[in-house]
N, C-alpha and C positions, 0 to 999 in steps of 0.2 A: 897558158902549162894548165895541164891534166894532169892528176895521178891516179894511176890504178891500182886497184889493192885485189888481192887474192888472198881470200882469209881459210884461214886453218883451226881446226877446234880441237883439243883430247889432250892427251900426255904427251903425244909426239908432235904438236903443233908447232913448234919453234923450230923442229929437223925437216918436217915436210916446206913450211917456208922458204928455209934456206938452199934446201932442195929446188924449189918452184923458182928461185931466183938465181939460181945459176943455169936453168933452162932459158928463162927468161932473156939474160945477157946475151944467149946465144941466139937467139931466134932472133932480137933485136940486130947483133951481128950482121947474121946472115942475110936478113932483110933491108939492113942499110938505113937502120930507122935510130938516131942519136937520142940518147937518154940522157936529161939532165939532172940525173943523180937517181940513186935507187936503195934499195936497203930492206932492212926485216924490222919490225918493230912488235912489241908485245904489251899484248892488253889484259895481261894478268897469267896465270898459270896456264890455263887450259886454252888461249887465245893468240895466236899468233899471225901477222900478213905480212907477205911479200911486198914491196911496192916500186914503180916507178913512176918517176914525173917524165911526162913528154911534151912535146907541142900540140898544140887541135889536130893540127894535119896529120899525125901519127899515132895520137891517141885512139883517133876512132874503127882505124883498119886492125891496129894490136888488140884493140876492145873485142873486136867481136870474132878473130879469129881464134884469141886465148880464153874465152869466156869469162872477163872479167865480171869481180864480185862486187864491185864499188867501183867511184870515181868522185874523184874532190876538186873544186877548181881551186889553182894556187895562183 
């Protein structure tokens, strides 16, 4: 399993990460790529990230299409 992250910075980082998560869910549903979890995490007042856990086979095409910022093996 791989966790993909999209990082956002600044005073509206959490709002942007939440918005990204909505679009990410729509994309995964449309592409029929099941997620094993997703969410938004904050790493301080000016940094938030949207994340999703995917199988390796699904993670690579999603990362390439949606320009992922970070990835982590789970």
